[in-house]
LUMTIDO-118669 format. One record per residue: residue number from 1; x, y, z of N, C-alpha, C, O in turn. Coordinates in pm, whole numbers, plus 50000, padded with zeros to 5 digits. Layout:
  pos     nu     nv     nw    cau    cav    caw     cu     cv     cw     ou     ov     ow
  NUM      X      Y      Z      X      Y      Z      X      Y      Z      X      Y      Z
...
END
This chain:
  pos     nu     nv     nw    cau    cav    caw     cu     cv     cw     ou     ov     ow
    1  50085  49884  50000  50000  50000  50000  50091  50124  50000  50180  50136  50084
    2  50068  50216  49907  50149  50338  49902  50126  50426  50026  50021  50418  50090
    3  50225  50507  50058  50220  50591  50179  50099  50683  50180  50037  50702  50285
    4  50062  50742  50066  49947  50834  50067  49818  50759  50099  49729  50816  50164
    5  49806  50633  50056  49688  50553  50090  49687  50518  50239  49582  50517  50303
    6  49804  50489  50291  49815  50457  50434  49765  50574  50517  49691  50556  50613
    7  49806  50694  50480  49768  50812  50557  49620  50844  50544  49562  50905  50633
    8  49557  50803  50432  49411  50822  50416  49335  50722  50503  49244  50759  50577
    9  49373  50596  50492  49303  50489  50563  49331  50494  50713  49247  50454  50793
   10  49448  50542  50749  49491  50542  50890  49498  50684  50945  49599  50722  51005
   11  49394  50761  50926  49392  50899  50976  49378  50900  51128  49287  50838  51183
   12  49468  50970  51193  49470  50978  51339  49390  51099  51389  49375  51198  51317
   13  49340  51089  51512  49282  51208  51575  49398  51295  51624  49514  51255  51613
   14  49368  51413  51676  49474  51507  51716  49567  51450  51823  49689  51465  51813
   15  49511  51385  51922  49593  51328  52029  49681  51215  51975  49797  51202  52015
   16  49626  51135  51886  49704  51027  51826  49818  51078  51742  49928  51023  51744
   17  49793  51185  51667  49897  51247  51585  50010  51301  51671  50128  51280  51640
   18  49976  51369  51779  50079  51422  51870  50158  51309  51934  50280  51318  51947
   19  50089  51204  51973  50157  51090  52036  50256  51026  51940  50370  50998  51977
   20  50212  51002  51818  50300  50938  51720  50418  51028  51685  50530  50979  51671
   21  50396  51157  51670  50507  51248  51641  50610  51249  51754  50731  51251  51728
   22  50563  51246  51877  50653  51244  51992  50736  51114  51992  50857  51117  52017
   23  50671  51003  51964  50740  50874  51963  50845  50870  51853  50957  50822  51874
   24  50810  50920  51736  50905  50919  51624  51028  51002  51659  51141  50961  51630
   25  51007  51118  51721  51122  51202  51759  51207  51136  51867  51329  51133  51856
   26  51143  51083  51970  51219  51025  52082  51292  50897  52045  51404  50873  52091
   27  51228  50813  51962  51289  50685  51926  51373  50695  51800  51443  50600  51765
   28  51366  50808  51730  51444  50825  51608  51400  50731  51497  51484  50673  51428
   29  51270  50716  51480  51217  50622  51382  51218  50682  51241  51212  50803  51224
   30  51225  50595  51144  51224  50636  51003  51080  50654  50954  50984  50623  51025
   31  51067  50704  50832  50935  50719  50770  50871  50582  50749  50750  50568  50761
   32  50952  50483  50718  50900  50348  50700  50843  50294  50832  50737  50231  50833
   33  50912  50318  50941  50864  50275  51073  50735  50348  51109  50644  50289  51167
   34  50727  50477  51074  50606  50557  51098  50488  50492  51028  50381  50477  51087
   35  50506  50455  50901  50398  50392  50825  50361  50255  50882  50244  50219  50886
   36  50460  50180  50926  50431  50049  50984  50352  50062  51114  50261  49983  51139
   37  50387  50160  51195  50313  50182  51318  50170  50224  51287  50076  50182  51355
   38  50151  50307  51184  50016  50347  51143  49932  50226  51104  49814  50217  51142
   39  49991  50133  51029  49917  50014  50987  49878  49926  51107  49767  49874  51113
   40  49970  49910  51200  49940  49832  51320  49833  49903  51404  49746  49838  51462
   41  49841  50035  51410  49741  50113  51482  49603  50092  51422  49505  50077  51495
   42  49594  50092  51289  49465  50069  51221  49411  49930  51255  49291  49915  51278
   43  49498  49830  51259  49456  49694  51292  49403  49688  51435  49301  49625  51461
   44  49473  49751  51528  49431  49752  51668  49294  49817  51682  49207  49766  51752
   45  49275  49931  51615  49146  50000  51621  49036  49914  51559  48925  49908  51613
   46  49065  49848  51448  48966  49760  51385  48925  49646  51477  48807  49614  51488
   47  49023  49585  51543  48993  49474  51633  48908  49521  51752  48830  49443  51807
   48  48925  49646  51790  48846  49702  51900  48713  49760  51854  48636  49808  51937
   49  48686  49756  51725  48561  49807  51672  48553  49959  51666  48444  50016  51669
   50  48667  50023  51659  48672  50170  51658  48692  50222  51516  48777  50172  51442
   51  48615  50323  51480  48630  50387  51349  48756  50474  51344  48832  50469  51248
   52  48775  50555  51449  48888  50649  51448  49007  50589  51522  48993  50502  51608
   53  49124  50639  51487  49247  50596  51552  49281  50695  51662  49302  50813  51635
   54  49286  50648  51783  49310  50733  51899  49451  50712  51953  49523  50622  51910
   55  49488  50796  52047  49620  50788  52109  49644  50652  52176  49755  50601  52174
   56  49538  50594  52234  49556  50463  52300  49591  50355  52199  49666  50263  52232
   57  49540  50364  52077  49574  50268  51973  49720  50285  51929  49791  50188  51906
   58  49763  50411  51918  49902  50440  51883  49995  50387  51991  50097  50326  51960
   59  49960  50411  52116  50045  50365  52227  50060  50214  52226  50169  50162  52250
   60  49952  50143  52199  49961  49997  52193  50049  49952  52077  50129  49859  52092
   61  50035  50015  51962  50118  49980  51846  50265  50007  51874  50351  49928  51833
   62  50295  50115  51942  50433  50147  51977  50489  50045  52075  50607  50009  52067
   63  50406  49998  52167  50452  49893  52259  50491  49767  52184  50592  49704  52215
   64  50412  49730  52084  50447  49613  52003  50576  49637  51927  50658  49546  51912
   65  50596  49759  51880  50720  49795  51811  50839  49781  51905  50945  49730  51867
   66  50821  49826  52028  50929  49816  52128  50961  49671  52159  51078  49634  52171
   67  50858  49588  52171  50881  49445  52194  50957  49383  52078  51048  49303  52098
   68  50920  49421  51958  50985  49369  51837  51133  49407  51836  51219  49325  51804
   69  51162  49531  51870  51301  49576  51871  51383  49507  51980  51501  49478  51960
   70  51321  49479  52096  51394  49419  52207  51423  49271  52187  51529  49223  52228
   71  51332  49201  52125  51346  49054  52119  51387  48998  51984  51420  48879  51976
   72  51386  49077  51878  51418  49024  51746  51541  49088  51683  51573  49058  51568
   73  51610  49174  51754  51730  49234  51696  51854  49183  51760  51964  49224  51723
END
């Protein structure tokens, strides 16, 4: 899926956008990692039956990213 489609399908609310921007800056993530976190965030929201992507969905996706970095690198 191209990046512009990801950003359409995975539109964040204001709090989610701020949370993800903060995480990207603090963890030094790439644009590819940003897109991957967005996709995981969309999946988490879908599983919870939520239309919009909130900060709590972003936080959960980032936790999975942290687990991935700790145990698979």
